[in-house]
mmCIF entry with sequence, helices, sheets and N, C-alpha, C, O atoms, coordinates in Angstrom:
data_MODEL
# 
_entry.id   MODEL 
# 
_entity.id                         1 
_entity.type                       polymer 
_entity.pdbx_number_of_molecules   1 
# 
_entity_poly.entity_id                      1 
_entity_poly.type                           'polypeptide(L)' 
_entity_poly.nstd_linkage                   no 
_entity_poly.nstd_monomer                   no 
_entity_poly.pdbx_seq_one_letter_code       MYGKAVEGTIRSTVVIGPDGMVKKHWPKVKNAASHPKEVLDAVMSIF 
_entity_poly.pdbx_seq_one_letter_code_can   MYGKAVEGTIRSTVVIGPDGMVKKHWPKVKNAASHPKEVLDAVMSIF 
_entity_poly.pdbx_strand_id                 A 
# 
loop_
_entity_poly_seq.entity_id 
_entity_poly_seq.num 
_entity_poly_seq.mon_id 
_entity_poly_seq.hetero 
1 1  MET n 
1 2  TYR n 
1 3  GLY n 
1 4  LYS n 
1 5  ALA n 
1 6  VAL n 
1 7  GLU n 
1 8  GLY n 
1 9  THR n 
1 10 ILE n 
1 11 ARG n 
1 12 SER n 
1 13 THR n 
1 14 VAL n 
1 15 VAL n 
1 16 ILE n 
1 17 GLY n 
1 18 PRO n 
1 19 ASP n 
1 20 GLY n 
1 21 MET n 
1 22 VAL n 
1 23 LYS n 
1 24 LYS n 
1 25 HIS n 
1 26 TRP n 
1 27 PRO n 
1 28 LYS n 
1 29 VAL n 
1 30 LYS n 
1 31 ASN n 
1 32 ALA n 
1 33 ALA n 
1 34 SER n 
1 35 HIS n 
1 36 PRO n 
1 37 LYS n 
1 38 GLU n 
1 39 VAL n 
1 40 LEU n 
1 41 ASP n 
1 42 ALA n 
1 43 VAL n 
1 44 MET n 
1 45 SER n 
1 46 ILE n 
1 47 PHE n 
# 
_struct_asym.id          A 
_struct_asym.entity_id   1 
# 
_struct_conf.conf_type_id            HELX_P 
_struct_conf.id                      HELX_P1 
_struct_conf.pdbx_PDB_helix_id       AA1 
_struct_conf.beg_label_comp_id       HIS 
_struct_conf.beg_label_asym_id       A 
_struct_conf.beg_label_seq_id        35 
_struct_conf.pdbx_beg_PDB_ins_code   ? 
_struct_conf.end_label_comp_id       ILE 
_struct_conf.end_label_asym_id       A 
_struct_conf.end_label_seq_id        46 
_struct_conf.pdbx_end_PDB_ins_code   ? 
_struct_conf.beg_auth_comp_id        HIS 
_struct_conf.beg_auth_asym_id        A 
_struct_conf.beg_auth_seq_id         35 
_struct_conf.end_auth_comp_id        ILE 
_struct_conf.end_auth_asym_id        A 
_struct_conf.end_auth_seq_id         46 
_struct_conf.pdbx_PDB_helix_class    1 
_struct_conf.details                 ? 
_struct_conf.pdbx_PDB_helix_length   12 
# 
_struct_conf_type.id          HELX_P 
_struct_conf_type.criteria    ? 
_struct_conf_type.reference   ? 
# 
_struct_sheet.id               AA1 
_struct_sheet.type             ? 
_struct_sheet.number_strands   2 
_struct_sheet.details          ? 
# 
_struct_sheet_order.sheet_id     AA1 
_struct_sheet_order.range_id_1   1 
_struct_sheet_order.range_id_2   2 
_struct_sheet_order.offset       ? 
_struct_sheet_order.sense        anti-parallel 
# 
loop_
_struct_sheet_range.sheet_id 
_struct_sheet_range.id 
_struct_sheet_range.beg_label_comp_id 
_struct_sheet_range.beg_label_asym_id 
_struct_sheet_range.beg_label_seq_id 
_struct_sheet_range.pdbx_beg_PDB_ins_code 
_struct_sheet_range.end_label_comp_id 
_struct_sheet_range.end_label_asym_id 
_struct_sheet_range.end_label_seq_id 
_struct_sheet_range.pdbx_end_PDB_ins_code 
_struct_sheet_range.beg_auth_comp_id 
_struct_sheet_range.beg_auth_asym_id 
_struct_sheet_range.beg_auth_seq_id 
_struct_sheet_range.end_auth_comp_id 
_struct_sheet_range.end_auth_asym_id 
_struct_sheet_range.end_auth_seq_id 
AA1 1 THR A 13 ? ILE A 16 ? THR A 13 ILE A 16 
AA1 2 VAL A 22 ? TRP A 26 ? VAL A 22 TRP A 26 
# 
loop_
_atom_site.group_PDB 
_atom_site.id 
_atom_site.type_symbol 
_atom_site.label_atom_id 
_atom_site.label_alt_id 
_atom_site.label_comp_id 
_atom_site.label_asym_id 
_atom_site.label_entity_id 
_atom_site.label_seq_id 
_atom_site.pdbx_PDB_ins_code 
_atom_site.Cartn_x 
_atom_site.Cartn_y 
_atom_site.Cartn_z 
_atom_site.occupancy 
_atom_site.B_iso_or_equiv 
_atom_site.pdbx_formal_charge 
_atom_site.auth_seq_id 
_atom_site.auth_comp_id 
_atom_site.auth_asym_id 
_atom_site.auth_atom_id 
_atom_site.pdbx_PDB_model_num 
ATOM 1   N N  . MET A 1 1  ? -25.154 2.542   2.749  1.00 0.00 ? 1  MET A N  1 
ATOM 2   C CA . MET A 1 1  ? -25.367 2.575   4.171  1.00 0.00 ? 1  MET A CA 1 
ATOM 3   C C  . MET A 1 1  ? -26.400 3.663   4.458  1.00 0.00 ? 1  MET A C  1 
ATOM 4   O O  . MET A 1 1  ? -26.099 4.852   4.355  1.00 0.00 ? 1  MET A O  1 
ATOM 5   N N  . TYR A 1 2  ? -27.557 3.277   4.802  1.00 0.00 ? 2  TYR A N  1 
ATOM 6   C CA . TYR A 1 2  ? -28.657 4.189   5.117  1.00 0.00 ? 2  TYR A CA 1 
ATOM 7   C C  . TYR A 1 2  ? -28.938 5.159   3.972  1.00 0.00 ? 2  TYR A C  1 
ATOM 8   O O  . TYR A 1 2  ? -29.280 6.319   4.201  1.00 0.00 ? 2  TYR A O  1 
ATOM 9   N N  . GLY A 1 3  ? -28.790 4.669   2.723  1.00 0.00 ? 3  GLY A N  1 
ATOM 10  C CA . GLY A 1 3  ? -29.059 5.485   1.562  1.00 0.00 ? 3  GLY A CA 1 
ATOM 11  C C  . GLY A 1 3  ? -27.917 6.382   1.118  1.00 0.00 ? 3  GLY A C  1 
ATOM 12  O O  . GLY A 1 3  ? -28.044 7.114   0.136  1.00 0.00 ? 3  GLY A O  1 
ATOM 13  N N  . LYS A 1 4  ? -26.801 6.328   1.838  1.00 0.00 ? 4  LYS A N  1 
ATOM 14  C CA . LYS A 1 4  ? -25.652 7.153   1.480  1.00 0.00 ? 4  LYS A CA 1 
ATOM 15  C C  . LYS A 1 4  ? -24.616 6.311   0.733  1.00 0.00 ? 4  LYS A C  1 
ATOM 16  O O  . LYS A 1 4  ? -24.405 5.143   1.059  1.00 0.00 ? 4  LYS A O  1 
ATOM 17  N N  . ALA A 1 5  ? -23.986 6.899   -0.248 1.00 0.00 ? 5  ALA A N  1 
ATOM 18  C CA . ALA A 1 5  ? -22.916 6.210   -0.958 1.00 0.00 ? 5  ALA A CA 1 
ATOM 19  C C  . ALA A 1 5  ? -21.658 6.212   -0.090 1.00 0.00 ? 5  ALA A C  1 
ATOM 20  O O  . ALA A 1 5  ? -21.248 7.253   0.425  1.00 0.00 ? 5  ALA A O  1 
ATOM 21  N N  . VAL A 1 6  ? -21.065 5.056   0.061  1.00 0.00 ? 6  VAL A N  1 
ATOM 22  C CA . VAL A 1 6  ? -19.832 4.940   0.831  1.00 0.00 ? 6  VAL A CA 1 
ATOM 23  C C  . VAL A 1 6  ? -18.760 4.281   -0.033 1.00 0.00 ? 6  VAL A C  1 
ATOM 24  O O  . VAL A 1 6  ? -19.073 3.514   -0.944 1.00 0.00 ? 6  VAL A O  1 
ATOM 25  N N  . GLU A 1 7  ? -17.527 4.576   0.249  1.00 0.00 ? 7  GLU A N  1 
ATOM 26  C CA . GLU A 1 7  ? -16.424 4.035   -0.539 1.00 0.00 ? 7  GLU A CA 1 
ATOM 27  C C  . GLU A 1 7  ? -15.976 2.670   -0.030 1.00 0.00 ? 7  GLU A C  1 
ATOM 28  O O  . GLU A 1 7  ? -15.483 1.863   -0.817 1.00 0.00 ? 7  GLU A O  1 
ATOM 29  N N  . GLY A 1 8  ? -16.129 2.395   1.225  1.00 0.00 ? 8  GLY A N  1 
ATOM 30  C CA . GLY A 1 8  ? -15.699 1.114   1.782  1.00 0.00 ? 8  GLY A CA 1 
ATOM 31  C C  . GLY A 1 8  ? -14.266 1.178   2.274  1.00 0.00 ? 8  GLY A C  1 
ATOM 32  O O  . GLY A 1 8  ? -13.745 2.255   2.562  1.00 0.00 ? 8  GLY A O  1 
ATOM 33  N N  . THR A 1 9  ? -13.636 0.021   2.369  1.00 0.00 ? 9  THR A N  1 
ATOM 34  C CA . THR A 1 9  ? -12.275 -0.080  2.869  1.00 0.00 ? 9  THR A CA 1 
ATOM 35  C C  . THR A 1 9  ? -11.282 0.329   1.794  1.00 0.00 ? 9  THR A C  1 
ATOM 36  O O  . THR A 1 9  ? -11.378 -0.106  0.647  1.00 0.00 ? 9  THR A O  1 
ATOM 37  N N  . ILE A 1 10 ? -10.333 1.165   2.173  1.00 0.00 ? 10 ILE A N  1 
ATOM 38  C CA . ILE A 1 10 ? -9.260  1.563   1.273  1.00 0.00 ? 10 ILE A CA 1 
ATOM 39  C C  . ILE A 1 10 ? -7.962  1.045   1.873  1.00 0.00 ? 10 ILE A C  1 
ATOM 40  O O  . ILE A 1 10 ? -7.577  1.422   2.979  1.00 0.00 ? 10 ILE A O  1 
ATOM 41  N N  . ARG A 1 11 ? -7.299  0.177   1.126  1.00 0.00 ? 11 ARG A N  1 
ATOM 42  C CA . ARG A 1 11 ? -6.013  -0.343  1.587  1.00 0.00 ? 11 ARG A CA 1 
ATOM 43  C C  . ARG A 1 11 ? -4.904  0.426   0.885  1.00 0.00 ? 11 ARG A C  1 
ATOM 44  O O  . ARG A 1 11 ? -4.955  0.638   -0.326 1.00 0.00 ? 11 ARG A O  1 
ATOM 45  N N  . SER A 1 12 ? -3.920  0.833   1.637  1.00 0.00 ? 12 SER A N  1 
ATOM 46  C CA . SER A 1 12 ? -2.751  1.481   1.050  1.00 0.00 ? 12 SER A CA 1 
ATOM 47  C C  . SER A 1 12 ? -1.511  1.023   1.821  1.00 0.00 ? 12 SER A C  1 
ATOM 48  O O  . SER A 1 12 ? -1.596  0.579   2.966  1.00 0.00 ? 12 SER A O  1 
ATOM 49  N N  . THR A 1 13 ? -0.369  1.144   1.166  1.00 0.00 ? 13 THR A N  1 
ATOM 50  C CA . THR A 1 13 ? 0.893   0.721   1.767  1.00 0.00 ? 13 THR A CA 1 
ATOM 51  C C  . THR A 1 13 ? 1.927   1.801   1.529  1.00 0.00 ? 13 THR A C  1 
ATOM 52  O O  . THR A 1 13 ? 1.990   2.392   0.451  1.00 0.00 ? 13 THR A O  1 
ATOM 53  N N  . VAL A 1 14 ? 2.737   2.054   2.545  1.00 0.00 ? 14 VAL A N  1 
ATOM 54  C CA . VAL A 1 14 ? 3.819   3.029   2.438  1.00 0.00 ? 14 VAL A CA 1 
ATOM 55  C C  . VAL A 1 14 ? 5.086   2.378   2.982  1.00 0.00 ? 14 VAL A C  1 
ATOM 56  O O  . VAL A 1 14 ? 5.078   1.801   4.069  1.00 0.00 ? 14 VAL A O  1 
ATOM 57  N N  . VAL A 1 15 ? 6.175   2.474   2.217  1.00 0.00 ? 15 VAL A N  1 
ATOM 58  C CA . VAL A 1 15 ? 7.478   2.011   2.685  1.00 0.00 ? 15 VAL A CA 1 
ATOM 59  C C  . VAL A 1 15 ? 8.270   3.248   3.076  1.00 0.00 ? 15 VAL A C  1 
ATOM 60  O O  . VAL A 1 15 ? 8.476   4.152   2.266  1.00 0.00 ? 15 VAL A O  1 
ATOM 61  N N  . ILE A 1 16 ? 8.712   3.277   4.328  1.00 0.00 ? 16 ILE A N  1 
ATOM 62  C CA . ILE A 1 16 ? 9.470   4.410   4.860  1.00 0.00 ? 16 ILE A CA 1 
ATOM 63  C C  . ILE A 1 16 ? 10.890  3.939   5.133  1.00 0.00 ? 16 ILE A C  1 
ATOM 64  O O  . ILE A 1 16 ? 11.101  2.928   5.803  1.00 0.00 ? 16 ILE A O  1 
ATOM 65  N N  . GLY A 1 17 ? 11.853  4.672   4.614  1.00 0.00 ? 17 GLY A N  1 
ATOM 66  C CA . GLY A 1 17 ? 13.255  4.313   4.779  1.00 0.00 ? 17 GLY A CA 1 
ATOM 67  C C  . GLY A 1 17 ? 13.785  4.692   6.147  1.00 0.00 ? 17 GLY A C  1 
ATOM 68  O O  . GLY A 1 17 ? 13.109  5.376   6.915  1.00 0.00 ? 17 GLY A O  1 
ATOM 69  N N  . PRO A 1 18 ? 14.995  4.247   6.451  1.00 0.00 ? 18 PRO A N  1 
ATOM 70  C CA . PRO A 1 18 ? 15.608  4.557   7.747  1.00 0.00 ? 18 PRO A CA 1 
ATOM 71  C C  . PRO A 1 18 ? 15.807  6.052   7.978  1.00 0.00 ? 18 PRO A C  1 
ATOM 72  O O  . PRO A 1 18 ? 15.929  6.503   9.117  1.00 0.00 ? 18 PRO A O  1 
ATOM 73  N N  . ASP A 1 19 ? 15.838  6.826   6.871  1.00 0.00 ? 19 ASP A N  1 
ATOM 74  C CA . ASP A 1 19 ? 15.991  8.269   7.003  1.00 0.00 ? 19 ASP A CA 1 
ATOM 75  C C  . ASP A 1 19 ? 14.659  8.977   7.258  1.00 0.00 ? 19 ASP A C  1 
ATOM 76  O O  . ASP A 1 19 ? 14.621  10.201  7.386  1.00 0.00 ? 19 ASP A O  1 
ATOM 77  N N  . GLY A 1 20 ? 13.562  8.204   7.331  1.00 0.00 ? 20 GLY A N  1 
ATOM 78  C CA . GLY A 1 20 ? 12.257  8.778   7.608  1.00 0.00 ? 20 GLY A CA 1 
ATOM 79  C C  . GLY A 1 20 ? 11.518  9.268   6.370  1.00 0.00 ? 20 GLY A C  1 
ATOM 80  O O  . GLY A 1 20 ? 10.420  9.814   6.478  1.00 0.00 ? 20 GLY A O  1 
ATOM 81  N N  . MET A 1 21 ? 12.107  9.077   5.205  1.00 0.00 ? 21 MET A N  1 
ATOM 82  C CA . MET A 1 21 ? 11.488  9.524   3.955  1.00 0.00 ? 21 MET A CA 1 
ATOM 83  C C  . MET A 1 21 ? 10.684  8.381   3.320  1.00 0.00 ? 21 MET A C  1 
ATOM 84  O O  . MET A 1 21 ? 11.036  7.209   3.448  1.00 0.00 ? 21 MET A O  1 
ATOM 85  N N  . VAL A 1 22 ? 9.603   8.751   2.638  1.00 0.00 ? 22 VAL A N  1 
ATOM 86  C CA . VAL A 1 22 ? 8.778   7.769   1.943  1.00 0.00 ? 22 VAL A CA 1 
ATOM 87  C C  . VAL A 1 22 ? 9.553   7.291   0.722  1.00 0.00 ? 22 VAL A C  1 
ATOM 88  O O  . VAL A 1 22 ? 9.957   8.091   -0.122 1.00 0.00 ? 22 VAL A O  1 
ATOM 89  N N  . LYS A 1 23 ? 9.755   5.982   0.636  1.00 0.00 ? 23 LYS A N  1 
ATOM 90  C CA . LYS A 1 23 ? 10.488  5.394   -0.475 1.00 0.00 ? 23 LYS A CA 1 
ATOM 91  C C  . LYS A 1 23 ? 9.557   4.881   -1.567 1.00 0.00 ? 23 LYS A C  1 
ATOM 92  O O  . LYS A 1 23 ? 9.889   4.947   -2.751 1.00 0.00 ? 23 LYS A O  1 
ATOM 93  N N  . LYS A 1 24 ? 8.398   4.373   -1.176 1.00 0.00 ? 24 LYS A N  1 
ATOM 94  C CA . LYS A 1 24 ? 7.438   3.819   -2.137 1.00 0.00 ? 24 LYS A CA 1 
ATOM 95  C C  . LYS A 1 24 ? 6.053   3.918   -1.525 1.00 0.00 ? 24 LYS A C  1 
ATOM 96  O O  . LYS A 1 24 ? 5.872   3.717   -0.324 1.00 0.00 ? 24 LYS A O  1 
ATOM 97  N N  . HIS A 1 25 ? 5.070   4.231   -2.374 1.00 0.00 ? 25 HIS A N  1 
ATOM 98  C CA . HIS A 1 25 ? 3.695   4.381   -1.897 1.00 0.00 ? 25 HIS A CA 1 
ATOM 99  C C  . HIS A 1 25 ? 2.743   3.716   -2.881 1.00 0.00 ? 25 HIS A C  1 
ATOM 100 O O  . HIS A 1 25 ? 2.800   3.979   -4.082 1.00 0.00 ? 25 HIS A O  1 
ATOM 101 N N  . TRP A 1 26 ? 1.883   2.869   -2.380 1.00 0.00 ? 26 TRP A N  1 
ATOM 102 C CA . TRP A 1 26 ? 0.803   2.270   -3.157 1.00 0.00 ? 26 TRP A CA 1 
ATOM 103 C C  . TRP A 1 26 ? -0.494  2.852   -2.603 1.00 0.00 ? 26 TRP A C  1 
ATOM 104 O O  . TRP A 1 26 ? -0.937  2.428   -1.535 1.00 0.00 ? 26 TRP A O  1 
ATOM 105 N N  . PRO A 1 27 ? -1.113  3.805   -3.290 1.00 0.00 ? 27 PRO A N  1 
ATOM 106 C CA . PRO A 1 27 ? -2.312  4.449   -2.749 1.00 0.00 ? 27 PRO A CA 1 
ATOM 107 C C  . PRO A 1 27 ? -3.534  3.535   -2.719 1.00 0.00 ? 27 PRO A C  1 
ATOM 108 O O  . PRO A 1 27 ? -4.406  3.700   -1.867 1.00 0.00 ? 27 PRO A O  1 
ATOM 109 N N  . LYS A 1 28 ? -3.606  2.580   -3.632 1.00 0.00 ? 28 LYS A N  1 
ATOM 110 C CA . LYS A 1 28 ? -4.714  1.630   -3.637 1.00 0.00 ? 28 LYS A CA 1 
ATOM 111 C C  . LYS A 1 28 ? -4.170  0.235   -3.891 1.00 0.00 ? 28 LYS A C  1 
ATOM 112 O O  . LYS A 1 28 ? -3.524  -0.012  -4.909 1.00 0.00 ? 28 LYS A O  1 
ATOM 113 N N  . VAL A 1 29 ? -4.432  -0.673  -2.967 1.00 0.00 ? 29 VAL A N  1 
ATOM 114 C CA . VAL A 1 29 ? -4.035  -2.062  -3.117 1.00 0.00 ? 29 VAL A CA 1 
ATOM 115 C C  . VAL A 1 29 ? -5.203  -2.790  -3.761 1.00 0.00 ? 29 VAL A C  1 
ATOM 116 O O  . VAL A 1 29 ? -6.260  -2.949  -3.151 1.00 0.00 ? 29 VAL A O  1 
ATOM 117 N N  . LYS A 1 30 ? -5.007  -3.228  -4.991 1.00 0.00 ? 30 LYS A N  1 
ATOM 118 C CA . LYS A 1 30 ? -6.099  -3.851  -5.731 1.00 0.00 ? 30 LYS A CA 1 
ATOM 119 C C  . LYS A 1 30 ? -6.233  -5.338  -5.434 1.00 0.00 ? 30 LYS A C  1 
ATOM 120 O O  . LYS A 1 30 ? -7.347  -5.857  -5.364 1.00 0.00 ? 30 LYS A O  1 
ATOM 121 N N  . ASN A 1 31 ? -5.113  -6.025  -5.258 1.00 0.00 ? 31 ASN A N  1 
ATOM 122 C CA . ASN A 1 31 ? -5.153  -7.458  -5.018 1.00 0.00 ? 31 ASN A CA 1 
ATOM 123 C C  . ASN A 1 31 ? -4.396  -7.765  -3.725 1.00 0.00 ? 31 ASN A C  1 
ATOM 124 O O  . ASN A 1 31 ? -3.166  -7.799  -3.708 1.00 0.00 ? 31 ASN A O  1 
ATOM 125 N N  . ALA A 1 32 ? -5.134  -7.986  -2.664 1.00 0.00 ? 32 ALA A N  1 
ATOM 126 C CA . ALA A 1 32 ? -4.513  -8.198  -1.349 1.00 0.00 ? 32 ALA A CA 1 
ATOM 127 C C  . ALA A 1 32 ? -3.712  -9.485  -1.288 1.00 0.00 ? 32 ALA A C  1 
ATOM 128 O O  . ALA A 1 32 ? -2.802  -9.602  -0.466 1.00 0.00 ? 32 ALA A O  1 
ATOM 129 N N  . ALA A 1 33 ? -4.027  -10.455 -2.137 1.00 0.00 ? 33 ALA A N  1 
ATOM 130 C CA . ALA A 1 33 ? -3.319  -11.735 -2.109 1.00 0.00 ? 33 ALA A CA 1 
ATOM 131 C C  . ALA A 1 33 ? -1.911  -11.620 -2.702 1.00 0.00 ? 33 ALA A C  1 
ATOM 132 O O  . ALA A 1 33 ? -0.981  -12.249 -2.197 1.00 0.00 ? 33 ALA A O  1 
ATOM 133 N N  . SER A 1 34 ? -1.744  -10.838 -3.750 1.00 0.00 ? 34 SER A N  1 
ATOM 134 C CA . SER A 1 34 ? -0.435  -10.740 -4.398 1.00 0.00 ? 34 SER A CA 1 
ATOM 135 C C  . SER A 1 34 ? 0.369   -9.513  -3.950 1.00 0.00 ? 34 SER A C  1 
ATOM 136 O O  . SER A 1 34 ? 1.544   -9.389  -4.294 1.00 0.00 ? 34 SER A O  1 
ATOM 137 N N  . HIS A 1 35 ? -0.238  -8.631  -3.204 1.00 0.00 ? 35 HIS A N  1 
ATOM 138 C CA . HIS A 1 35 ? 0.425   -7.388  -2.791 1.00 0.00 ? 35 HIS A CA 1 
ATOM 139 C C  . HIS A 1 35 ? 1.658   -7.605  -1.905 1.00 0.00 ? 35 HIS A C  1 
ATOM 140 O O  . HIS A 1 35 ? 2.646   -6.893  -2.085 1.00 0.00 ? 35 HIS A O  1 
ATOM 141 N N  . PRO A 1 36 ? 1.650   -8.540  -0.968 1.00 0.00 ? 36 PRO A N  1 
ATOM 142 C CA . PRO A 1 36 ? 2.851   -8.718  -0.135 1.00 0.00 ? 36 PRO A CA 1 
ATOM 143 C C  . PRO A 1 36 ? 4.113   -9.016  -0.942 1.00 0.00 ? 36 PRO A C  1 
ATOM 144 O O  . PRO A 1 36 ? 5.187   -8.517  -0.607 1.00 0.00 ? 36 PRO A O  1 
ATOM 145 N N  . LYS A 1 37 ? 4.001   -9.816  -1.990 1.00 0.00 ? 37 LYS A N  1 
ATOM 146 C CA . LYS A 1 37 ? 5.174   -10.105 -2.826 1.00 0.00 ? 37 LYS A CA 1 
ATOM 147 C C  . LYS A 1 37 ? 5.638   -8.841  -3.544 1.00 0.00 ? 37 LYS A C  1 
ATOM 148 O O  . LYS A 1 37 ? 6.840   -8.606  -3.667 1.00 0.00 ? 37 LYS A O  1 
ATOM 149 N N  . GLU A 1 38 ? 4.710   -8.038  -4.011 1.00 0.00 ? 38 GLU A N  1 
ATOM 150 C CA . GLU A 1 38 ? 5.050   -6.786  -4.679 1.00 0.00 ? 38 GLU A CA 1 
ATOM 151 C C  . GLU A 1 38 ? 5.802   -5.856  -3.723 1.00 0.00 ? 38 GLU A C  1 
ATOM 152 O O  . GLU A 1 38 ? 6.783   -5.219  -4.108 1.00 0.00 ? 38 GLU A O  1 
ATOM 153 N N  . VAL A 1 39 ? 5.338   -5.785  -2.490 1.00 0.00 ? 39 VAL A N  1 
ATOM 154 C CA . VAL A 1 39 ? 5.996   -4.936  -1.480 1.00 0.00 ? 39 VAL A CA 1 
ATOM 155 C C  . VAL A 1 39 ? 7.380   -5.474  -1.148 1.00 0.00 ? 39 VAL A C  1 
ATOM 156 O O  . VAL A 1 39 ? 8.341   -4.710  -1.057 1.00 0.00 ? 39 VAL A O  1 
ATOM 157 N N  . LEU A 1 40 ? 7.483   -6.779  -0.968 1.00 0.00 ? 40 LEU A N  1 
ATOM 158 C CA . LEU A 1 40 ? 8.786   -7.391  -0.659 1.00 0.00 ? 40 LEU A CA 1 
ATOM 159 C C  . LEU A 1 40 ? 9.779   -7.148  -1.782 1.00 0.00 ? 40 LEU A C  1 
ATOM 160 O O  . LEU A 1 40 ? 10.937  -6.823  -1.519 1.00 0.00 ? 40 LEU A O  1 
ATOM 161 N N  . ASP A 1 41 ? 9.349   -7.299  -3.029 1.00 0.00 ? 41 ASP A N  1 
ATOM 162 C CA . ASP A 1 41 ? 10.232  -7.044  -4.162 1.00 0.00 ? 41 ASP A CA 1 
ATOM 163 C C  . ASP A 1 41 ? 10.697  -5.582  -4.171 1.00 0.00 ? 41 ASP A C  1 
ATOM 164 O O  . ASP A 1 41 ? 11.864  -5.308  -4.449 1.00 0.00 ? 41 ASP A O  1 
ATOM 165 N N  . ALA A 1 42 ? 9.805   -4.658  -3.873 1.00 0.00 ? 42 ALA A N  1 
ATOM 166 C CA . ALA A 1 42 ? 10.169  -3.237  -3.844 1.00 0.00 ? 42 ALA A CA 1 
ATOM 167 C C  . ALA A 1 42 ? 11.146  -2.947  -2.708 1.00 0.00 ? 42 ALA A C  1 
ATOM 168 O O  . ALA A 1 42 ? 12.113  -2.209  -2.895 1.00 0.00 ? 42 ALA A O  1 
ATOM 169 N N  . VAL A 1 43 ? 10.901  -3.518  -1.547 1.00 0.00 ? 43 VAL A N  1 
ATOM 170 C CA . VAL A 1 43 ? 11.782  -3.301  -0.400 1.00 0.00 ? 43 VAL A CA 1 
ATOM 171 C C  . VAL A 1 43 ? 13.186  -3.865  -0.685 1.00 0.00 ? 43 VAL A C  1 
ATOM 172 O O  . VAL A 1 43 ? 14.194  -3.240  -0.356 1.00 0.00 ? 43 VAL A O  1 
ATOM 173 N N  . MET A 1 44 ? 13.230  -5.045  -1.296 1.00 0.00 ? 44 MET A N  1 
ATOM 174 C CA . MET A 1 44 ? 14.516  -5.649  -1.604 1.00 0.00 ? 44 MET A CA 1 
ATOM 175 C C  . MET A 1 44 ? 15.296  -4.820  -2.639 1.00 0.00 ? 44 MET A C  1 
ATOM 176 O O  . MET A 1 44 ? 16.525  -4.768  -2.588 1.00 0.00 ? 44 MET A O  1 
ATOM 177 N N  . SER A 1 45 ? 14.594  -4.181  -3.564 1.00 0.00 ? 45 SER A N  1 
ATOM 178 C CA . SER A 1 45 ? 15.289  -3.377  -4.573 1.00 0.00 ? 45 SER A CA 1 
ATOM 179 C C  . SER A 1 45 ? 15.701  -2.014  -4.017 1.00 0.00 ? 45 SER A C  1 
ATOM 180 O O  . SER A 1 45 ? 16.681  -1.431  -4.481 1.00 0.00 ? 45 SER A O  1 
ATOM 181 N N  . ILE A 1 46 ? 14.975  -1.507  -3.045 1.00 0.00 ? 46 ILE A N  1 
ATOM 182 C CA . ILE A 1 46 ? 15.294  -0.198  -2.463 1.00 0.00 ? 46 ILE A CA 1 
ATOM 183 C C  . ILE A 1 46 ? 16.467  -0.306  -1.492 1.00 0.00 ? 46 ILE A C  1 
ATOM 184 O O  . ILE A 1 46 ? 17.370  0.530   -1.502 1.00 0.00 ? 46 ILE A O  1 
ATOM 185 N N  . PHE A 1 47 ? 16.446  -1.325  -0.667 1.00 0.00 ? 47 PHE A N  1 
ATOM 186 C CA . PHE A 1 47 ? 17.461  -1.474  0.380  1.00 0.00 ? 47 PHE A CA 1 
ATOM 187 C C  . PHE A 1 47 ? 18.415  -2.532  -0.047 1.00 0.00 ? 47 PHE A C  1 
ATOM 188 O O  . PHE A 1 47 ? 19.363  -2.836  0.677  1.00 0.00 ? 47 PHE A O  1 
# 
């Protein structure tokens, strides 16, 4: 962008429990198509 290096869009996901604490964190989502199933599986195993 105008000769400057840019990182672009960074997708991340955080699951927060009812107690307000972070239960699971994905700092970089590599595959947006398969990520929802990964999150659902994690949520089902946590709760």
